[in-house]
N, C-alpha and C positions, 0 to 999 in steps of 0.2 A: 318540109311540110309537117305540121304537127298531126297527132292522131285526131284531134278535134277537127282540123281542116279536112283531113281525108274522110272523116265520117259525115260531117255536116256541110262541107263545101263553103265554109266561111271561117273567118278568124274568131277566136273567143274574145270576150270582153275582159277576161281575167282568169287566173288560176289560183285556187285556194287549196290548202293542205291542212289535215288534222291528223295527229298521231294516235297510234294505239297506245296501250298502257300495260305495265306490269304492276300488280298490287303487291307491295312488299309485305304488308300485314293488314288485317281488317277485312275478313271475308264474310259476307252475308250480314255484316253490321249495317250497311247502308240501307237495307230494306227494313231495318229496325231503328232508324234515325240515330245511328251510332257514329263512331269515328273510323276513319280509314287512312291509309298511308300509301297511295299509289305514286308512281312516277311515269312520265311519258317516255315512250320509246322513240328512237330515231326513225323508225318505220312509220310511214304515213299513208293515208288515202288522199289522193289528189283529184280535184274536180275542176276541169276547165268548163267555163259556162258562158252562154250568151242568152239574152232575153228572147222570148217568143210572145207574139201578140194574142195567141189563141188560148192562153191560160193553161196549156198542157205542159207536161214534161216529156221530152223525147230523150231517151237515155241510151248511151252506148258505153260499153266496157271493153277494154283491151285495145290491141293495135290493128286488128283486121276489120276494115269497114264492112266486110260482107257478113260478119257474125257479131254477136254480143249485143244485139239490139233489145230494147224493152221500152214499153210505154208506161207512163205514170200519170196519176191524177188523183183527185180527192175521192173518186168513186171506189177506189180500191186497186190493189195490185198485189202480186205475189212474188215469191222469191226475193232476190236482192233488190228488185225495183220497189218493194214495199217500204224500204227505209227512206229513200228520197221522197216517195209519195207521201209518207207519213209526216215528213218535215213540212212539205207544202201544205198538207191538211191542217197540221197544228198551227202553223203561222196564220192561215186564214181563219181558223176557229177562234184565234185570239184577236182578230180584228185587223191584222196587218194587210195592207194593200200590196199584195205580191202577185205578180203575173206568172206566166210560164217560163220555161227555159229549155234550151238544149244543154245537156250535161254529158261530158266525156269523163269517165271514171277510170283511174288506174291507181296503182300503189303497190306497196310491198308489205303491208300488214297481213300476216297469215290468217286466212279466213277459218273460223271455227276452232282456233287454237287457244281460246280463252284470253286473248290479248286485245279484245274490244275492237275488232274490225268494224262491227256494226255501229258502235258509237262514233268511231272515226269517220265513217261514211256519213252518218247523220250530221255531224258537226261541220264537215267540209261542205256539204250541201247547204246547210243553214248559213254558213259564212258566205257562200257564193250568192245565195238569194238575197242576203242582206246587202252584199256589195252591188248586185245588179239593180236593186230597187231602193237603196238608200234607207233601210229600215231603222238604222241607228241602234241595233241591239247591243247590249252589254254582253260580256262573256258569260256571266251568270245566267242571263236571260236566254242565251243560245242553248246552254246546257239544260235549262228547265224545259224549253220547248222541245228539244230533242228527246228528252226522257218522256215527255207526253206523247210524242210520236211513237216511241217504242212501246209504251204502256198501252195506249188507247187505239192505235192504228195497227201496229204490227201484232200486238197481243202478248208481249213479254212483260211481266210485272216487275221489271228491274228497278233498282234504286238509281240514284243520280251520280254515283261515284264515277262511272266510266265517262260520262259526258263532261263532268267537271274536270276530271283529269285531262281529257283531251283538250279542253279549252284553257285551263288555268295553270298547268304545270310549267316549270321553268328549268332551264339548263342547270344540271348539277344539283338539283333539289328534289325532294319528295314532298308531296302535298298532304299536309296534315289537315284533313277536312272534317268539320262537324257537319254531318249530313242533315241534321235537323235545322240548325241555324244558318247553314250555308255560309259559315265563316271558315277561314282557313289561314294557315301559316306555311310558308315555304321553309322546309327543314333541310339544311345542308347535308348532302349525302357524300361523305368524304371517303369514298371507296379506295381511290388510288393512294391517298395518304396512308390508309391502313394496309396497303398491299393486297387489296381484295378486288375481285371482279364479281359481277352479278351474272350468273350463267342461267339462261333460259333453256329448258328442255321441252320442245314441242313433241308430245307423244304421237301426234297425228291421229289420235282417236277423236273423232268428231261427234258432237252431240248437239241436237237441236233443242234450244231452251224452251221453245214453244210447246213441247210435248207433254207438259204437265208436272214434271218432277220439280222444276224450279218453283212453280206456283204452289205446289203442295207444301213445300218447305216454308214458303212465305205464309201460307195459311196456318201452318202449325205454329209458327212464331207468333202470329196474331192471336191464336187461341191461347197460347201461353201467357201473353200480355193481358188478355181479357181475364183469364183465371186468376191472375195476380193483382188485378185491379189497377194496372198502370197503362198509360197511353201507349208505350212501346217498351220493348225489352231494354232499351237504353236507360230507362229509369230504374232498373234493378241494380242496387249497389253491389259491387263485386264482393265486398266484405260480408254481405248477407246471403251469398249464393247458396251455401249449404242449407240454411234455414228455409230459403225460398223453395228449393227443390223438394223439400218434404211436403209442400202444399200441392204438388202436381202428381196426380195418380197415374197419368198416362206416361209410360216410360219413353215413348217416342218424343213427346212434347218436352219431357225433362231433358232429353239429350239436346234438343234444339236450343232450349233456354240456357243450358250449361255452356254450350259452345258460344252463343252470342255474348253472354255476360263476360265470360272469360276472354273472349277475343277482343272486346273493348279494352279490357285490362292489358292484353298483350300489345295493343296499339300504343297505349300509354307507356308501357315499358320500353318499347322500341324507340319511340320518340325521345324519351329521356336518355337512352343510350346514345342516340345520334347526337343529341345536344351536348353530351359529355365527351363526344369524340371517340366513344368505345364501340365502333361499328361491329367488330368481331363478336362481341358479347351478345349481339342481337341474334346470332345464329341459332342457339338453342331455343329461343323464343319462337322463331320461325318453325322449327321442327315440332315444337309443342302445338303450334297452330295446325300443322298438318295432321297430327294425331287426333286432334279435336274434330277437324273436318271429316276425317275418315271414320272415327268411331262414334262421335256424338251426332254429327250432322248428316253422315251417310252420303257424301257427294264425291268421294274419291273413286278410283277404279284401279284394277291391278297394275296397269301401265304407269299410272301416277305414283302408286305406292312403290313400285320397283325403281322408278327414277329417283325418288326421294331417298329411299334406303341405300341405293347404290352410290349416289352422290355423297351421302354422309359417310358410308364405309370407305370411300376413296379419299376422304379427307376434307370434305366441305365443312365449313363452320356451322352450317345449318341449311335446311331445305324444306320446302313446302309446295303443295299445289297452289296455283294462283288462278283466280277467276272462279267461275261458277261450278267447275268440276265436271264429273261424269266423263272425263276426257280432257283434252286441251293441254295445258302446259304446267310445268313445275319450275320453280325458281330456286337457285342455290347461291349462297355466299361462299365463294371459293378463293383460296389464296392464288394470287396471280401466277405463281410458279406451278400450280397444280391444275390449271384449267385444262391442259391437254390430257392429263391423267384421268381427271374426272370425266371428261368427254369420252375418252376411249372406254372407260369402265362402264358408263351408261350404255353406250352403243353395244358393247360386248354382252352386257346383261340382257338387253333386248333381243339380241340375236339368239342367245341361249334359250330364252323363253319362247322363241318362235314368233315374236312381235315384229312388226315392220320397223325399219330404221327410223329413229327419231331425228328431228331437226334440233341442232344445238347451236346456240350463238350467245355471245356476251352482249349485255344490254347496258347502255349508258343513259342516265337521266337527261332528258332532252326537252326542248321547248314545246309549248302548246300550239294550238291551231293558229294559222296566219295566212295572209295573202302572200303568194310566192311569185306572181307575175301579173 
């Protein structure tokens, strides 16, 4: 008997899954209509679902039918239930005839690790509701609706990268996404051919993005764009960055602008290197991106800095924090023969610093959201 049947006393109509993501390069560029390069993880959030006639969401998470219950609906919800509720709200706000559902949620995307567990949950729920009610949504439309749910219902002013990655990534490829035009290209990620692995270090430092720090940086970026007379920081040419910074008197805004404009250029550089088959040369670009996020954007933390520095000292080709920061995860390009040494070095460094033991795993570029049963 499935967890859905134990919780709801009937069989589900289907099961849908959506992956988390690692962003290889391009952090905080999506909230500035720039370019990003994420890949989907093999880790997914899975949603088993069946329709309800009362228009409500009845939610259950985990294996124990006695615990893990939540109610959802368009009136509001809190905690993890806000994400499915936000998807239902956004669909109805856009005129889709969608009813209620019983939803059983499980999965293995670490929550709060900067690997987009929230976007994976949103996308899996949206696919489930699309499947239950025959809405005919495209992958791009699912991503857009899920971002609206997170922005306007949950209250996190995120960009669209996470939802697009969860919906549109492919096996063995990174998604080179233009977040203004919503056009993309699948870029082969030939890690094994280069003798490399992508190692993720989950610091297990959790940070809630709704507490204002994320929104403050987005507002700072918007202030910088306004001061420069452009629609968004995407429109500032990298070749004019030094001149542009002279026009900004606020040092905090200067740092935000410097990061975003340079990060868009780093995305271009990494894509060119992947196209040329020179994956290893992307390592220093990742490390430069981390320094920018730490020093100019101010979104790193001691645990992330230690993970990145230790991985590089232990022989990684390059490393950086990934995701919104303030905690969460770092990612490193590591020679396949040195994965064990890098893992041990990071764990030992955390122990010496008195931090909790980090989670460490290798990531492979995987497929986007799909129906699985």
